[in-house]
C-alpha atoms as an extended CHARMM CRD file, in Angstrom:
* protein
*
       101  EXT
         1         1  MET       CA             89.4450000000       93.2280000000       88.6190000000  PROA      1               0.0000000000
         2         2  MET       CA             90.5970000000       96.6290000000       87.0610000000  PROA      2               0.0000000000
         3         3  ARG       CA             92.9240000000       98.6890000000       88.9850000000  PROA      3               0.0000000000
         4         4  LYS       CA             91.6750000000      101.8800000000       89.9220000000  PROA      4               0.0000000000
         5         5  TYR       CA             94.8610000000      104.4210000000       89.9850000000  PROA      5               0.0000000000
         6         6  GLY       CA             95.1710000000      106.9660000000       92.4600000000  PROA      6               0.0000000000
         7         7  ARG       CA             95.5160000000      110.5890000000       91.8320000000  PROA      7               0.0000000000
         8         8  VAL       CA             97.4760000000      113.1780000000       94.0430000000  PROA      8               0.0000000000
         9         9  ASP       CA             95.0320000000      115.9150000000       95.6820000000  PROA      9               0.0000000000
        10        10  ASN       CA             95.7240000000      119.4410000000       95.8330000000  PROA      10              0.0000000000
        11        11  GLY       CA             97.4630000000      120.4440000000       98.8860000000  PROA      11              0.0000000000
        12        12  GLN       CA             99.1480000000      117.1620000000       99.3060000000  PROA      12              0.0000000000
        13        13  GLN       CA            102.5360000000      118.5770000000       98.3330000000  PROA      13              0.0000000000
        14        14  ASN       CA            102.2580000000      121.2530000000      101.0210000000  PROA      14              0.0000000000
        15        15  ILE       CA            101.3660000000      118.7000000000      103.6770000000  PROA      15              0.0000000000
        16        16  VAL       CA            104.1400000000      116.3720000000      102.6880000000  PROA      16              0.0000000000
        17        17  ASP       CA            106.9850000000      119.3120000000      102.7310000000  PROA      17              0.0000000000
        18        18  GLY       CA            105.3870000000      120.4210000000      106.2150000000  PROA      18              0.0000000000
        19        19  LEU       CA            105.7800000000      117.0530000000      107.4800000000  PROA      19              0.0000000000
        20        20  ARG       CA            109.3240000000      116.7790000000      106.2150000000  PROA      20              0.0000000000
        21        21  GLU       CA            110.1230000000      120.3800000000      107.8440000000  PROA      21              0.0000000000
        22        22  ILE       CA            109.1680000000      118.6790000000      111.1990000000  PROA      22              0.0000000000
        23        23  GLY       CA            111.4830000000      115.6580000000      110.6790000000  PROA      23              0.0000000000
        24        24  ALA       CA            108.9650000000      113.0140000000      109.5870000000  PROA      24              0.0000000000
        25        25  SER       CA            109.6560000000      110.5480000000      106.9800000000  PROA      25              0.0000000000
        26        26  VAL       CA            107.2410000000      110.7730000000      104.1910000000  PROA      26              0.0000000000
        27        27  VAL       CA            106.3100000000      108.7010000000      101.3880000000  PROA      27              0.0000000000
        28        28  SER       CA            103.6290000000      109.5590000000       98.7470000000  PROA      28              0.0000000000
        29        29  THR       CA            101.6950000000      106.1430000000       97.9080000000  PROA      29              0.0000000000
        30        30  ALA       CA             98.8040000000      108.2130000000       95.9920000000  PROA      30              0.0000000000
        31        31  SER       CA             99.4660000000      106.3470000000       92.7810000000  PROA      31              0.0000000000
        32        32  GLN       CA             99.0760000000      102.8640000000       94.4200000000  PROA      32              0.0000000000
        33        33  GLY       CA             95.3720000000      103.1860000000       94.0880000000  PROA      33              0.0000000000
        34        34  ASN       CA             92.8570000000      100.5690000000       95.1950000000  PROA      34              0.0000000000
        35        35  GLY       CA             91.8920000000      102.7260000000       98.1740000000  PROA      35              0.0000000000
        36        36  PHE       CA             95.2850000000      102.7430000000       99.8210000000  PROA      36              0.0000000000
        37        37  PRO       CA             96.2680000000      105.9740000000      101.4900000000  PROA      37              0.0000000000
        38        38  ASP       CA             98.0600000000      108.9830000000       99.9320000000  PROA      38              0.0000000000
        39        39  ILE       CA            100.8850000000      109.1200000000      102.3210000000  PROA      39              0.0000000000
        40        40  VAL       CA            102.8680000000      106.9250000000      104.6470000000  PROA      40              0.0000000000
        41        41  VAL       CA            104.2260000000      109.0140000000      107.5990000000  PROA      41              0.0000000000
        42        42  GLY       CA            106.7500000000      107.9500000000      110.1950000000  PROA      42              0.0000000000
        43        43  TYR       CA            107.4850000000      110.2740000000      113.0980000000  PROA      43              0.0000000000
        44        44  ARG       CA            108.8390000000      109.6510000000      116.4440000000  PROA      44              0.0000000000
        45        45  GLY       CA            108.9330000000      105.9640000000      115.9770000000  PROA      45              0.0000000000
        46        46  ILE       CA            105.2460000000      105.6820000000      114.8640000000  PROA      46              0.0000000000
        47        47  ASN       CA            103.9030000000      105.0410000000      111.1380000000  PROA      47              0.0000000000
        48        48  TYR       CA            100.6100000000      106.8390000000      110.0840000000  PROA      48              0.0000000000
        49        49  LEU       CA             98.6460000000      106.2600000000      106.9880000000  PROA      49              0.0000000000
        50        50  PHE       CA             96.9990000000      109.4000000000      105.7160000000  PROA      50              0.0000000000
        51        51  GLU       CA             94.2130000000      109.8460000000      103.1120000000  PROA      51              0.0000000000
        52        52  VAL       CA             94.5860000000      113.6730000000      101.9420000000  PROA      52              0.0000000000
        53        53  LYS       CA             91.3520000000      115.2660000000      100.9400000000  PROA      53              0.0000000000
        54        54  SER       CA             90.2220000000      118.7740000000       99.9590000000  PROA      54              0.0000000000
        55        55  SER       CA             87.7450000000      120.4370000000      102.2760000000  PROA      55              0.0000000000
        56        56  LYS       CA             84.8760000000      118.8310000000      100.9900000000  PROA      56              0.0000000000
        57        57  GLY       CA             86.4880000000      115.6520000000       99.6850000000  PROA      57              0.0000000000
        58        58  LYS       CA             84.8770000000      112.3370000000      100.8640000000  PROA      58              0.0000000000
        59        59  LEU       CA             86.3250000000      108.8110000000      100.6890000000  PROA      59              0.0000000000
        60        60  THR       CA             85.7410000000      106.7040000000       97.7420000000  PROA      60              0.0000000000
        61        61  PRO       CA             84.1000000000      103.2090000000       98.2910000000  PROA      61              0.0000000000
        62        62  LEU       CA             87.5820000000      101.6430000000       98.1540000000  PROA      62              0.0000000000
        63        63  GLU       CA             89.0550000000      104.3230000000      100.3580000000  PROA      63              0.0000000000
        64        64  ARG       CA             86.3330000000      103.5590000000      102.9550000000  PROA      64              0.0000000000
        65        65  GLU       CA             86.7360000000       99.8530000000      102.6100000000  PROA      65              0.0000000000
        66        66  PHE       CA             90.3260000000       99.8660000000      103.4840000000  PROA      66              0.0000000000
        67        67  SER       CA             89.9410000000      102.5770000000      106.2610000000  PROA      67              0.0000000000
        68        68  ASP       CA             87.2180000000      100.4310000000      107.9120000000  PROA      68              0.0000000000
        69        69  ALA       CA             89.4450000000       97.3880000000      107.6830000000  PROA      69              0.0000000000
        70        70  TRP       CA             92.8590000000       98.7920000000      108.8500000000  PROA      70              0.0000000000
        71        71  GLN       CA             93.9810000000       98.2760000000      112.3980000000  PROA      71              0.0000000000
        72        72  GLY       CA             96.8730000000      100.7400000000      112.5750000000  PROA      72              0.0000000000
        73        73  LYS       CA             96.8790000000      104.5130000000      112.5440000000  PROA      73              0.0000000000
        74        74  TYR       CA             94.9290000000      105.9440000000      109.6150000000  PROA      74              0.0000000000
        75        75  LYS       CA             93.2950000000      109.4600000000      109.4230000000  PROA      75              0.0000000000
        76        76  VAL       CA             91.9930000000      111.6680000000      106.7650000000  PROA      76              0.0000000000
        77        77  ILE       CA             93.7950000000      115.0260000000      106.6800000000  PROA      77              0.0000000000
        78        78  ARG       CA             92.8690000000      118.1380000000      104.7590000000  PROA      78              0.0000000000
        79        79  THR       CA             95.6150000000      120.5940000000      105.9490000000  PROA      79              0.0000000000
        80        80  VAL       CA             99.1210000000      120.4200000000      107.2800000000  PROA      80              0.0000000000
        81        81  GLU       CA             97.7890000000      121.8090000000      110.5960000000  PROA      81              0.0000000000
        82        82  GLU       CA             95.4510000000      118.5070000000      110.8070000000  PROA      82              0.0000000000
        83        83  ALA       CA             98.7690000000      116.1200000000      109.9150000000  PROA      83              0.0000000000
        84        84  PHE       CA            100.6620000000      118.1250000000      112.4590000000  PROA      84              0.0000000000
        85        85  VAL       CA             97.8100000000      117.4670000000      115.0760000000  PROA      85              0.0000000000
        86        86  ALA       CA             97.5340000000      113.7710000000      114.0390000000  PROA      86              0.0000000000
        87        87  VAL       CA            101.2720000000      113.0500000000      114.6630000000  PROA      87              0.0000000000
        88        88  GLY       CA            101.3070000000      114.8780000000      118.0150000000  PROA      88              0.0000000000
        89        89  ALA       CA            103.2300000000      117.8320000000      116.5990000000  PROA      89              0.0000000000
        90        90  TRP       CA            100.6980000000      120.2170000000      117.7970000000  PROA      90              0.0000000000
        91        91  ARG       CA             97.7060000000      120.1410000000      120.2350000000  PROA      91              0.0000000000
        92        92  ALA       CA             94.4480000000      120.9780000000      118.8750000000  PROA      92              0.0000000000
        93        93  PRO       CA             92.8520000000      124.1550000000      120.2780000000  PROA      93              0.0000000000
        94        94  PRO       CA             90.6940000000      123.1830000000      123.1940000000  PROA      94              0.0000000000
        95        95  CYS       CA             87.5350000000      125.0370000000      121.6490000000  PROA      95              0.0000000000
        96        96  GLY       CA             87.7160000000      123.1640000000      118.4090000000  PROA      96              0.0000000000
        97        97  CYS       CA             88.2740000000      126.5920000000      116.5790000000  PROA      97              0.0000000000
        98        98  ASP       CA             90.9530000000      127.8030000000      114.3110000000  PROA      98              0.0000000000
        99        99  ALA       CA             94.1900000000      128.1810000000      116.1630000000  PROA      99              0.0000000000
       100       100  ALA       CA             95.2200000000      131.1440000000      113.5690000000  PROA      100             0.0000000000
       101       101  ALA       CA             91.9120000000      133.1680000000      114.3190000000  PROA      101             0.0000000000
């Protein structure tokens, strides 16, 4: 089977930098391909797998297959704020609205 190489999505570096600023360990795995998530994050003793997408980006079939099979912490994120909420560094606003609004 031909290997489908991953690519780094726009905004991924901002997310990586933001997570590192709050003390998280972050490894970019975007070049892994084959549906494996873009970044692996360790924060406060918990590991997370994050697939980074643009505001309108959708999972590929391989990414969907991986996410459906994965039994650990996996999340699609689009912004650094979503990453902070996912690791518990921030709480989501109760209204579901933008916290900066």
